[in-house]
C-alpha atoms as one frame of an Amber mdcrd trajectory, in Angstrom:
protein
   9.942  12.608 -20.717   8.116   9.249 -20.121   8.652   7.565 -16.749  10.457
   4.178 -16.898  10.234   2.015 -13.916  13.266   0.071 -14.880  15.430   3.141
 -14.688  14.340   3.492 -11.056  15.185  -0.329 -10.499  18.645   0.170 -12.101
  19.135   3.110  -9.675  18.133   0.944  -6.578  20.504  -1.938  -7.546  23.397
   0.669  -8.211  23.032   2.318  -4.667  24.357  -1.010  -3.038  28.336  -0.470
  -3.593  31.124  -2.959  -2.328  31.287  -0.966   0.814  27.810  -1.543   1.957
  26.752  -3.750   4.860  23.195  -4.900   3.864  21.275  -5.970   6.884  17.653
  -7.361   6.869  15.601  -7.486   9.902  12.431  -9.777  10.482  10.081  -7.946
  12.413   7.935  -9.238  15.251   5.924  -7.950  18.481   8.576  -8.349  20.937
  11.882  -9.770  19.537  13.416  -9.069  16.099  15.696 -11.017  14.330  18.624
  -9.276  12.052  20.931 -10.990   9.341  23.671  -9.281   7.138  25.143  -9.889
   3.914  27.628  -7.896   1.609  26.776  -6.611  -2.081  27.292  -9.836  -3.252
  24.824 -11.636  -1.064  27.837 -13.673   1.179  26.700 -13.864   4.755  28.308
 -11.635   7.154  28.496 -12.469  10.762  26.146 -14.339  13.114  22.464 -13.733
  13.656  21.384 -11.236  16.099  18.155 -11.520  18.105  17.298  -8.000  19.838
  14.362  -6.737  21.941  11.479  -3.987  20.439  12.994  -1.378  22.744  15.940
   1.289  23.170  18.335  -1.475  24.678  17.443  -3.623  21.971  18.143  -1.155
  19.243  21.425  -0.025  20.835  22.358  -3.798  20.397  21.544  -3.930  16.700
  23.514  -0.599  16.343  26.908  -2.231  18.103  26.345  -5.179  16.051  26.248
  -3.280  12.720  29.127  -1.272  13.719  31.273  -4.385  14.604  30.554  -5.897
  11.338  31.408  -2.988   9.464  34.625  -2.531  11.433  35.654  -6.188  11.092
  34.664  -6.456   7.220  36.400  -3.042   6.232  32.811  -1.861   5.159  31.832
   2.129   5.648  28.177   2.276   5.305  24.748   0.425   5.967  21.341  -0.231
   4.722  18.805  -1.678   7.032  15.758  -3.254   5.357  12.546  -4.814   7.050
   8.935  -5.827   6.163   6.225  -3.451   7.206   4.457  -5.876   9.343   1.480
  -4.306  11.040   2.633  -1.511  13.226   5.581  -3.260  14.810   8.108  -1.955
  12.405   7.413   1.761  12.791   9.520   2.330  16.047  12.539   0.474  14.838
  12.321   2.344  11.300  11.995   6.028  13.006  14.812   5.284  15.422  17.123
   4.058  12.641  16.170   6.999  10.362  17.126   9.547  13.462  20.583   7.582
  13.554  21.196   8.592   9.982  20.967   5.313   8.758  19.366   4.527   5.381
  16.176   2.481   6.144  14.065   0.649   3.358  11.299  -1.669   3.264  10.351
  -4.727   1.265   7.216  -6.123  -0.177   6.047  -8.895   2.025   4.594 -10.812
  -0.874   8.077 -10.506  -2.375   9.692 -11.909   0.761   7.175 -15.000   0.527
   7.914 -15.560  -3.307  11.864 -15.515  -2.610  11.808 -17.846   0.492  13.173
 -20.868  -1.565  15.913 -18.956  -3.146  18.453 -19.790  -0.566  18.017 -23.406
   0.154  15.316 -24.591  -2.224  12.995 -25.686   0.547   9.538 -24.219   1.664
  10.927 -24.043   5.305  10.404 -20.854   7.361  12.218 -19.273  10.197  12.800
 -15.818  11.411  16.570 -16.231  10.586  15.885 -17.292   7.121  13.374 -14.604
   6.611  15.757 -11.780   7.819  18.132 -13.346   5.027  15.681 -13.325   2.517
  15.141  -9.570   3.134  18.909  -8.693   2.953  19.260 -10.755  -0.303  16.159
  -8.654  -1.669  17.858  -5.336  -0.755  21.011  -6.533  -2.072  18.985  -7.048
  -5.625  17.319  -3.807  -5.445  13.863  -4.986  -4.508  13.312  -2.250  -1.626
  11.733   0.946  -1.230  12.987   3.878   0.909  10.788   5.060   3.673   9.874
   8.714   2.879   9.299  10.777   5.832   6.456  12.831   5.955   6.024  16.037
   8.103   3.654  16.425  10.784   0.556  17.520   8.715   0.579  14.476   6.477
   1.181  12.131   9.552  -1.830  13.752  11.199  -3.845  13.236   7.706  -2.918
   9.669   8.015  -3.883   9.152  11.285  -7.288  10.898  10.969  -8.344   9.491
   7.877  -7.621   5.855   9.333  -9.807   6.595  12.491 -12.428   8.038  10.057
 -12.326   4.933   8.353 -13.095   3.068  11.700 -15.909   5.800  12.652 -17.625
   5.286   9.605 -17.695   1.460   9.611 -19.199   1.887  13.250 -21.689   4.522
  12.118 -22.876   2.179   9.281 -23.051  -0.803  11.197 -25.356   0.916  13.931
 -27.597   2.055  10.964 -28.002  -1.281   9.634 -28.821  -2.530  13.002 -31.544
   0.245  13.677 -32.942  -0.792  10.415 -33.104  -4.124  11.458 -34.669  -3.361
  14.696 -37.355  -1.308  12.619 -37.994  -4.124  10.396 -38.629  -6.486  13.486
 -40.511  -4.168  15.848 -42.270  -1.461  13.856 -41.906  -2.238   9.943 -44.893
   0.381   9.274 -42.468   3.149  10.553 -41.022   3.365   6.905 -44.415   4.380
   5.534 -44.357   7.795   7.435 -40.261   8.270   7.387 -38.692   6.952   4.271
 -35.428   7.020   5.699 -35.042   5.472   8.925 -31.805   7.503  10.013 -33.704
  10.876   9.176 -34.111  13.467  11.983 -37.926  12.459  12.122 -37.530   9.019
  12.493 -34.540   8.837  14.873 -36.857  11.438  17.089 -39.696   9.160  17.132
 -37.535   5.937  18.126 -36.140   7.942  20.835 -39.087   9.220  22.206 -42.008
   6.386  21.434 -40.142   3.635  19.544 -42.821   0.699  19.994 -46.328   0.452
  18.499 -47.685  -0.202  21.870 -46.624   2.987  22.932 -47.859   5.135  20.050
 -51.452   3.216  20.330 -51.922   5.008  23.771 -51.071   8.312  22.784 -52.725
  11.226  20.772 -51.598  13.150  17.821 -51.149  16.113  19.719 -48.914  14.772
  22.234 -46.510  13.050  19.452 -46.031  16.664  18.190 -45.438  17.810  21.430
 -42.573  15.121  22.044 -41.092  16.139  18.591 -41.132  19.711  19.532 -38.674
  18.774  22.505 -35.752  17.424  20.035 -36.464  19.055  16.668 -37.038  22.548
  15.581 -38.619  21.499  12.335 -40.873  18.387  12.570 -43.604  16.572  11.134
 -47.247  17.668  11.780 -50.586  16.178  13.103 -51.207  14.501  10.102 -48.188
  12.290   9.949 -48.705  11.659  13.789 -52.068  10.604  13.268 -50.679   8.112
  10.625 -48.144   6.579  13.096 -51.132   6.069  15.385 -53.251   4.332  12.984
 -50.138   2.195  11.559 -49.164   1.267  15.219 -52.646  -0.137  15.860 -52.385
  -2.553  12.946 -48.750  -3.102  13.114 -47.322  -6.551  12.102 -44.169  -6.303
  14.438 -43.043  -8.434  17.240 -45.301  -8.270  20.201 -43.004  -9.814  22.855
 -39.774  -8.870  24.606 -40.538  -5.032  24.197 -38.430  -4.100  27.196 -35.491
  -6.074  25.866 -36.012  -4.454  22.492 -36.159  -1.174  23.961 -32.840  -1.533
  25.676 -31.391  -2.635  22.595 -32.372   0.421  20.715 -31.178   2.711  23.281
 -27.839   1.077  22.965 -28.059   1.290  19.045 -29.052   5.158  19.320 -26.151
   5.848  21.731 -23.708   4.374  19.464 -25.166   6.250  16.467 -24.892   9.430
  18.420 -21.279   8.856  19.203 -20.194   7.985  15.769 -21.708  10.901  14.263
 -20.325  13.391  16.781 -17.029  11.806  16.332 -17.214  11.788  12.602 -17.775
  15.864  12.796 -14.930  16.131  15.139 -12.834  14.061  13.118 -13.713  15.865
   9.758 -13.336  19.257  11.148  -9.723  18.688  12.245  -8.852  17.146   8.754
 -10.250  20.515   7.415  -7.999  22.585   9.569  -4.877  20.254   8.795  -5.498
  20.609   5.067  -5.265  24.296   5.436  -1.594  23.858   6.672  -0.595  22.229
   3.182   0.222  24.705   0.551  -0.723  22.950  -2.500  -4.072  21.545  -0.886
  -6.130  24.326  -1.969  -5.010  24.588  -5.529  -6.335  20.941  -5.634  -9.551
  21.598  -3.593 -10.435  24.194  -6.012 -10.728  21.367  -8.809 -14.516  20.840
  -9.416 -15.261  17.611  -8.048 -12.584  17.093  -5.651 -13.496  17.187  -1.963
 -11.616  18.039   1.306 -12.308  14.300   2.640 -11.277  12.899  -0.856  -7.989
  14.748  -0.801  -7.080  14.159   2.583  -7.711  10.410   2.138  -5.020  10.746
  -0.741  -2.469  12.690   0.990  -2.877  10.685   4.128  -1.794   7.434   2.390
   0.488   8.754  -0.088   1.997  11.609   2.048   3.682  14.788   0.319   2.703
  14.392  -3.574   5.866  16.316  -4.472   7.989  13.764  -3.349   6.953  11.416
  -6.425   8.596  11.655  -9.565   5.725  10.990 -11.807   2.123  10.546 -11.668
   2.837   6.844 -12.610   4.893   6.228  -9.088   1.729   7.530  -7.383  -0.145
   4.574  -9.023   2.268   1.858  -8.525   2.377   3.104  -4.550  -1.327   2.495
  -4.849  -1.440  -0.532  -6.827  -2.974   0.617  -9.963  -0.142  -0.111 -12.201
  -0.853  -2.830 -14.807   0.177  -6.430 -14.741   0.491  -8.731 -17.785   0.784
 -12.432 -17.906   2.289 -13.645 -21.591   4.426 -16.008 -23.286   5.464 -16.932
 -26.928   2.141 -16.506 -28.787  -0.271 -16.684 -25.754  -0.862 -13.067 -24.345
  -2.746 -13.269 -21.045  -5.290 -10.813 -19.771  -3.678  -7.068 -18.334  -5.126
  -6.442 -15.033  -4.761  -4.179 -12.322  -2.087  -5.489  -9.733  -3.586  -4.390
  -6.648  -0.032  -4.628  -4.981   0.019  -1.325  -2.952  -1.999   0.756  -0.414
  -5.731  -0.230  -0.541  -7.048   2.976   1.126  -5.092   4.878  -1.301  -6.525
   3.082  -4.342 -10.051   3.367  -2.833  -9.604   7.118  -2.629  -8.140   7.744
  -6.072 -11.013   5.719  -7.396 -13.815   7.332  -5.664 -12.235  10.742  -6.431
 -12.411   9.932 -10.344 -15.795   8.948 -10.149 -16.680  12.315  -8.537 -14.761
  14.144 -11.205 -16.585  12.255 -14.149 -20.047  13.238 -12.652 -19.036  16.926
 -11.497 -16.021  18.180 -13.462 -16.779  19.060 -17.215 -13.260  18.227 -18.302
 -13.302  14.716 -17.100 -17.003  14.202 -17.993 -15.968  15.171 -21.616 -12.817
  12.632 -21.841 -15.086   9.871 -20.329 -17.834  10.571 -23.229 -15.155  10.730
 -25.705 -13.464   7.400 -24.553 -16.806   5.655 -24.562 -18.769   6.910 -27.295
 -15.778   7.984 -29.870 -13.197   5.430 -28.923 -15.764   2.667 -27.634 -13.839
   1.838 -24.560 -15.577   0.238 -21.841 -16.522   2.260 -19.186 -14.351   0.698
 -16.539 -11.432   1.061 -18.503 -12.101   4.761 -19.235 -12.341   5.213 -15.651
  -8.998   3.448 -14.812  -7.496   5.812 -17.418  -8.908   9.016 -15.700  -7.509
   7.476 -12.723  -4.150   7.822 -14.223  -4.837  11.395 -15.234  -5.797  12.349
 -12.031  -2.778  10.779 -10.411  -0.647  13.172 -12.994  -2.492  16.140 -12.204
  -2.120  15.685  -8.407   1.575  15.335  -8.592   2.056  17.874 -11.062   0.112
  20.430  -9.061   1.930  19.645  -5.872   5.241  19.633  -7.691   5.005  22.840
  -9.901   2.830  24.474  -7.729   0.562  25.416 -10.448  -3.145  25.830 -10.725
  -5.661  23.257 -12.288  -5.371  24.223 -16.205  -8.553  23.020 -18.097  -6.688
  23.601 -21.593  -3.914  21.241 -20.462  -6.516  18.696 -19.023  -8.862  18.579
 -22.105  -6.871  19.213 -25.344  -9.638  17.011 -27.159 -12.811  19.305 -26.216
 -13.160  20.985 -29.481 -12.819  17.531 -31.321 -15.354  15.837 -29.377 -17.779
  18.561 -29.459
């Protein structure tokens, strides 16, 4: 059965009955604003301003109960923009009170601001009313509560991204330092972040220090920090290159202090990255379907953790297309009459999920025989552009992931690659 997004949209609209109080909340760091409408969009009650704490949340609850009682309504739905991290506490508190909590797309809120008063004006009260209108019209998404394991993956992978950026930054700055002070180092050590190069930068970083040393002393220094190290030949090469170095001859003490800080940052980021990835592995062991997915050749633990951290429990998705839409990988087209615009990827969704799905697909095309064969068939037989083939395979990956998690089946090559005999 094909997945139709229109069916979901109709269901969201039908959920809002004439007994619903529809509440929109404009989120801020300290003070939120709430407005309410009925199922037809008629404003109910006065605006409410409440604080981002337990007392403020209780005021919101009293306000909702009072409006329901006065208007003869018996249920409620509360929606908000997922603004930064400020909405999380309120949404979790409302969810614990057994209230339907939904989110609306901030981009849609911006586009719908003029519907109420036909002006481009903006205020917290107006934004809250626009959010309530969008919920009434079915433009919302339910918050999908995640278990402890998926919440851990989300936090760990977000933390990993920060650490990787810091590690990359420190490596780039070390490369810059080498270019300025001792560019000839690369003639001995091709990779500046390799063990030999880092050991040399720790012990005797500047050319002036190397010039006054013997090859045996350099090897002895390497032995203190490395089990396996370069020999006398490379040590002598370092000394010869240092004597004719074109690196900076000034401010050596300041450059050495700068390098010490860079190496400290490099070491810290590496240790933190190892700890995070070890923790990610242990969390994946707690998820039942994770082992079946990791068993697929070309999918790594980190890639899967990135997908699950952003998407949550994949068994909660109705179809692989839902996962693509969640990531912003669904297609968007602009056409009118005889004119047909270009079809593009919408990119309206979770950017980190989009990145991990794309990178995982690239890995599968390189390492998985089934995906490699399909990609070959798309490019060579169907004459498809390579990027278009990759994006089609992203969709196939999404459907495979959702199917495995929902049905608890193992990866089946025959289901993935029915065209293999033909392509061969």
